[in-house]
TIKEMI-899804 format. One record per residue (C-alpha): residue number from 0; residue in one letter; x, y, z. Coordinates in steps of 0.02 Angstrom, whole numbers, always signed. Each point is the difference from the previous one (the first is absolute). Last residue first. Layout:
N
@num=NUM | residu=A | X=X | Y=Y | Z=Z
...
This chain:
181
@num=180 | residu=X | X=+5703 | Y=+5527 | Z=+4526
@num=179 | residu=X | X=-71 | Y=+131 | Z=+117
@num=178 | residu=X | X=-168 | Y=-46 | Z=+70
@num=177 | residu=X | X=-122 | Y=+133 | Z=+49
@num=176 | residu=X | X=-130 | Y=+8 | Z=+135
@num=175 | residu=X | X=-136 | Y=+128 | Z=+14
@num=174 | residu=X | X=-136 | Y=-27 | Z=+131
@num=173 | residu=X | X=+123 | Y=-75 | Z=+124
@num=172 | residu=X | X=-47 | Y=-175 | Z=+61
@num=171 | residu=X | X=-41 | Y=-12 | Z=+186
@num=170 | residu=X | X=+32 | Y=-165 | Z=+81
@num=169 | residu=X | X=-113 | Y=-131 | Z=+77
@num=168 | residu=X | X=-151 | Y=+91 | Z=-71
@num=167 | residu=X | X=-136 | Y=+30 | Z=+130
@num=166 | residu=X | X=-138 | Y=-132 | Z=-7
@num=165 | residu=X | X=+32 | Y=-68 | Z=+174
@num=164 | residu=X | X=-20 | Y=+171 | Z=+79
@num=163 | residu=X | X=-162 | Y=+45 | Z=-91
@num=162 | residu=X | X=-80 | Y=-171 | Z=+25
@num=161 | residu=X | X=+40 | Y=+2 | Z=+186
@num=160 | residu=X | X=-71 | Y=+176 | Z=+18
@num=159 | residu=X | X=-159 | Y=-42 | Z=-96
@num=158 | residu=X | X=-30 | Y=-154 | Z=+106
@num=157 | residu=X | X=+18 | Y=+101 | Z=+161
@num=156 | residu=X | X=-121 | Y=+131 | Z=-62
@num=155 | residu=X | X=-127 | Y=-133 | Z=-53
@num=154 | residu=X | X=-1 | Y=-92 | Z=+168
@num=153 | residu=X | X=+82 | Y=-172 | Z=-4
@num=152 | residu=X | X=-76 | Y=-170 | Z=-43
@num=151 | residu=X | X=-21 | Y=-19 | Z=-188
@num=150 | residu=X | X=+143 | Y=+119 | Z=-39
@num=149 | residu=X | X=+114 | Y=-89 | Z=+123
@num=148 | residu=X | X=-29 | Y=-170 | Z=-79
@num=147 | residu=X | X=+17 | Y=+80 | Z=-173
@num=146 | residu=X | X=+167 | Y=+76 | Z=+48
@num=145 | residu=X | X=+57 | Y=-176 | Z=+41
@num=144 | residu=X | X=+31 | Y=-110 | Z=+151
@num=143 | residu=X | X=+77 | Y=-172 | Z=-20
@num=142 | residu=X | X=-17 | Y=-154 | Z=+107
@num=141 | residu=X | X=+80 | Y=-125 | Z=+118
@num=140 | residu=X | X=+184 | Y=+10 | Z=-46
@num=139 | residu=X | X=+99 | Y=-70 | Z=+146
@num=138 | residu=X | X=+97 | Y=+123 | Z=+107
@num=137 | residu=X | X=-32 | Y=-104 | Z=+157
@num=136 | residu=X | X=-118 | Y=+133 | Z=+71
@num=135 | residu=X | X=-98 | Y=-3 | Z=-164
@num=134 | residu=X | X=+46 | Y=+81 | Z=-165
@num=133 | residu=X | X=-98 | Y=+107 | Z=-123
@num=132 | residu=X | X=+66 | Y=+32 | Z=-175
@num=131 | residu=X | X=-21 | Y=+180 | Z=-59
@num=130 | residu=X | X=-90 | Y=+60 | Z=-155
@num=129 | residu=X | X=-13 | Y=+165 | Z=-93
@num=128 | residu=X | X=+178 | Y=+56 | Z=+21
@num=127 | residu=X | X=+76 | Y=+173 | Z=+17
@num=126 | residu=X | X=+123 | Y=-56 | Z=+135
@num=125 | residu=X | X=-42 | Y=+138 | Z=+124
@num=124 | residu=X | X=-183 | Y=+12 | Z=-51
@num=123 | residu=X | X=-30 | Y=-186 | Z=+4
@num=122 | residu=X | X=+91 | Y=-12 | Z=+167
@num=121 | residu=X | X=-107 | Y=+141 | Z=+73
@num=120 | residu=X | X=-160 | Y=-83 | Z=-60
@num=119 | residu=X | X=+53 | Y=-166 | Z=+77
@num=118 | residu=X | X=+34 | Y=+87 | Z=+166
@num=117 | residu=X | X=-168 | Y=+89 | Z=-14
@num=116 | residu=X | X=-83 | Y=-171 | Z=-12
@num=115 | residu=X | X=+58 | Y=-30 | Z=+179
@num=114 | residu=X | X=+115 | Y=-149 | Z=+21
@num=113 | residu=X | X=-59 | Y=-171 | Z=+58
@num=112 | residu=X | X=+36 | Y=-80 | Z=-169
@num=111 | residu=X | X=+177 | Y=+68 | Z=+1
@num=110 | residu=X | X=+54 | Y=+104 | Z=-149
@num=109 | residu=X | X=+128 | Y=-40 | Z=-133
@num=108 | residu=X | X=+114 | Y=+109 | Z=-106
@num=107 | residu=X | X=+87 | Y=-94 | Z=-139
@num=106 | residu=X | X=+179 | Y=-25 | Z=-51
@num=105 | residu=X | X=+11 | Y=-138 | Z=-129
@num=104 | residu=X | X=-103 | Y=+83 | Z=-137
@num=103 | residu=X | X=-31 | Y=-141 | Z=-122
@num=102 | residu=X | X=+64 | Y=-15 | Z=-179
@num=101 | residu=X | X=+134 | Y=-135 | Z=-10
@num=100 | residu=X | X=-55 | Y=-82 | Z=+165
@num=99 | residu=X | X=-171 | Y=-32 | Z=-79
@num=98 | residu=X | X=+85 | Y=-116 | Z=-124
@num=97 | residu=X | X=+34 | Y=+32 | Z=-183
@num=96 | residu=X | X=-13 | Y=-129 | Z=-139
@num=95 | residu=X | X=-164 | Y=+66 | Z=-73
@num=94 | residu=X | X=+77 | Y=+174 | Z=+3
@num=93 | residu=X | X=+127 | Y=-59 | Z=-132
@num=92 | residu=X | X=+163 | Y=+83 | Z=+45
@num=91 | residu=X | X=+77 | Y=+172 | Z=-17
@num=90 | residu=X | X=-101 | Y=+59 | Z=+148
@num=89 | residu=X | X=-97 | Y=+160 | Z=-33
@num=88 | residu=X | X=-163 | Y=-94 | Z=-32
@num=87 | residu=X | X=-3 | Y=-77 | Z=+172
@num=86 | residu=X | X=+44 | Y=+163 | Z=+85
@num=85 | residu=X | X=-142 | Y=+98 | Z=-78
@num=84 | residu=X | X=-145 | Y=-121 | Z=-25
@num=83 | residu=X | X=+41 | Y=-120 | Z=+141
@num=82 | residu=X | X=+41 | Y=+140 | Z=+122
@num=81 | residu=X | X=-161 | Y=+89 | Z=-53
@num=80 | residu=X | X=-102 | Y=-156 | Z=+39
@num=79 | residu=X | X=+77 | Y=+9 | Z=+172
@num=78 | residu=X | X=+127 | Y=-106 | Z=+90
@num=77 | residu=X | X=+37 | Y=+12 | Z=+187
@num=76 | residu=X | X=+148 | Y=-47 | Z=+107
@num=75 | residu=X | X=+72 | Y=-142 | Z=+104
@num=74 | residu=X | X=-137 | Y=+2 | Z=+132
@num=73 | residu=X | X=+8 | Y=-152 | Z=+116
@num=72 | residu=X | X=-141 | Y=-123 | Z=-37
@num=71 | residu=X | X=+93 | Y=-142 | Z=+90
@num=70 | residu=X | X=-87 | Y=-146 | Z=-86
@num=69 | residu=X | X=-39 | Y=+84 | Z=-167
@num=68 | residu=X | X=+186 | Y=+40 | Z=-17
@num=67 | residu=X | X=+98 | Y=+164 | Z=-12
@num=66 | residu=X | X=-157 | Y=+102 | Z=-26
@num=65 | residu=X | X=-37 | Y=+119 | Z=-143
@num=64 | residu=X | X=-157 | Y=+102 | Z=+32
@num=63 | residu=X | X=-101 | Y=+8 | Z=-160
@num=62 | residu=X | X=-61 | Y=+157 | Z=-84
@num=61 | residu=X | X=-130 | Y=+57 | Z=-125
@num=60 | residu=X | X=-145 | Y=-107 | Z=+58
@num=59 | residu=X | X=-147 | Y=-89 | Z=-81
@num=58 | residu=X | X=+45 | Y=-166 | Z=+81
@num=57 | residu=X | X=+4 | Y=-100 | Z=-162
@num=56 | residu=X | X=+83 | Y=+144 | Z=-94
@num=55 | residu=X | X=+133 | Y=+28 | Z=+134
@num=54 | residu=X | X=+35 | Y=-187 | Z=+11
@num=53 | residu=X | X=+16 | Y=-10 | Z=-190
@num=52 | residu=X | X=+126 | Y=+144 | Z=+3
@num=51 | residu=X | X=+100 | Y=-90 | Z=+136
@num=50 | residu=X | X=-3 | Y=-160 | Z=-105
@num=49 | residu=X | X=+61 | Y=+94 | Z=-154
@num=48 | residu=X | X=+138 | Y=+82 | Z=+103
@num=47 | residu=X | X=+63 | Y=-169 | Z=+63
@num=46 | residu=X | X=-4 | Y=-35 | Z=+187
@num=45 | residu=X | X=+175 | Y=-21 | Z=+73
@num=44 | residu=X | X=-8 | Y=+161 | Z=+104
@num=43 | residu=X | X=-156 | Y=-71 | Z=+83
@num=42 | residu=X | X=-183 | Y=+40 | Z=-30
@num=41 | residu=X | X=-144 | Y=+56 | Z=+106
@num=40 | residu=X | X=-188 | Y=+3 | Z=-28
@num=39 | residu=X | X=-104 | Y=+83 | Z=+131
@num=38 | residu=X | X=-145 | Y=-56 | Z=+105
@num=37 | residu=X | X=+18 | Y=+133 | Z=+135
@num=36 | residu=X | X=-28 | Y=+161 | Z=-96
@num=35 | residu=X | X=+20 | Y=+138 | Z=+128
@num=34 | residu=X | X=-142 | Y=+104 | Z=+76
@num=33 | residu=X | X=-19 | Y=-59 | Z=+180
@num=32 | residu=X | X=+177 | Y=-70 | Z=+9
@num=31 | residu=X | X=+68 | Y=+177 | Z=-26
@num=30 | residu=X | X=-85 | Y=+64 | Z=+156
@num=29 | residu=X | X=-130 | Y=+137 | Z=+0
@num=28 | residu=X | X=+5 | Y=+128 | Z=+138
@num=27 | residu=X | X=-152 | Y=+20 | Z=+110
@num=26 | residu=X | X=-26 | Y=+186 | Z=+25
@num=25 | residu=X | X=-1 | Y=+85 | Z=+170
@num=24 | residu=X | X=+152 | Y=-88 | Z=+71
@num=23 | residu=X | X=+110 | Y=+51 | Z=-147
@num=22 | residu=X | X=-74 | Y=+175 | Z=+3
@num=21 | residu=X | X=+50 | Y=+22 | Z=+182
@num=20 | residu=X | X=+177 | Y=-58 | Z=-34
@num=19 | residu=X | X=+9 | Y=+123 | Z=-146
@num=18 | residu=X | X=-67 | Y=+139 | Z=+113
@num=17 | residu=X | X=+134 | Y=-36 | Z=+131
@num=16 | residu=X | X=+136 | Y=-2 | Z=-133
@num=15 | residu=X | X=-57 | Y=+164 | Z=-79
@num=14 | residu=X | X=-42 | Y=-28 | Z=-183
@num=13 | residu=X | X=+137 | Y=+64 | Z=-113
@num=12 | residu=X | X=-22 | Y=+137 | Z=-128
@num=11 | residu=X | X=+38 | Y=+146 | Z=+117
@num=10 | residu=X | X=+158 | Y=-79 | Z=+73
@num=9 | residu=X | X=-5 | Y=+19 | Z=+188
@num=8 | residu=X | X=-89 | Y=+133 | Z=+104
@num=7 | residu=X | X=-160 | Y=-97 | Z=+24
@num=6 | residu=X | X=-162 | Y=+73 | Z=+63
@num=5 | residu=X | X=-156 | Y=-107 | Z=+7
@num=4 | residu=X | X=-162 | Y=+97 | Z=+12
@num=3 | residu=X | X=-115 | Y=-48 | Z=+142
@num=2 | residu=X | X=-158 | Y=-94 | Z=-43
@num=1 | residu=X | X=-160 | Y=+60 | Z=+77
@num=0 | residu=X | X=-104 | Y=-106 | Z=+118
């Protein structure tokens, strides 16, 4: 039986809706909870920066979800090793005295554990981040998904696209800038 060509008069770069639905049924889509890190370390806004850095070193990770309390596990933000290095050092206080709340990113994109991996990829691309906390149906932090998780589990083309989009500079810096004093 020969396959009939699919004609679509919409946007030339978009997949026709009927074809996209067909492709979704043809290929098993991967869910976030299938690739995420489940045994993750979390901290609270009151955790000291040195303790957060120790947790990252002990768990061989570059980011910790920040939760309001260990009991409720509601996302309050995220702190990365880069946040500690950059924001922590820019404070006009001793970094050893700083808390996670002084350096964390309070507004963070999250993805549901039952979401399609492509949703996590899209969020990483949109927000230009390398890691996204994963929440359950009650919005409790239950994991984290990273570029590495996707790279180890997604097709090569998909991985390359995510890496390309996430790695774009947040803002363009002109080639020649001058400062007038």
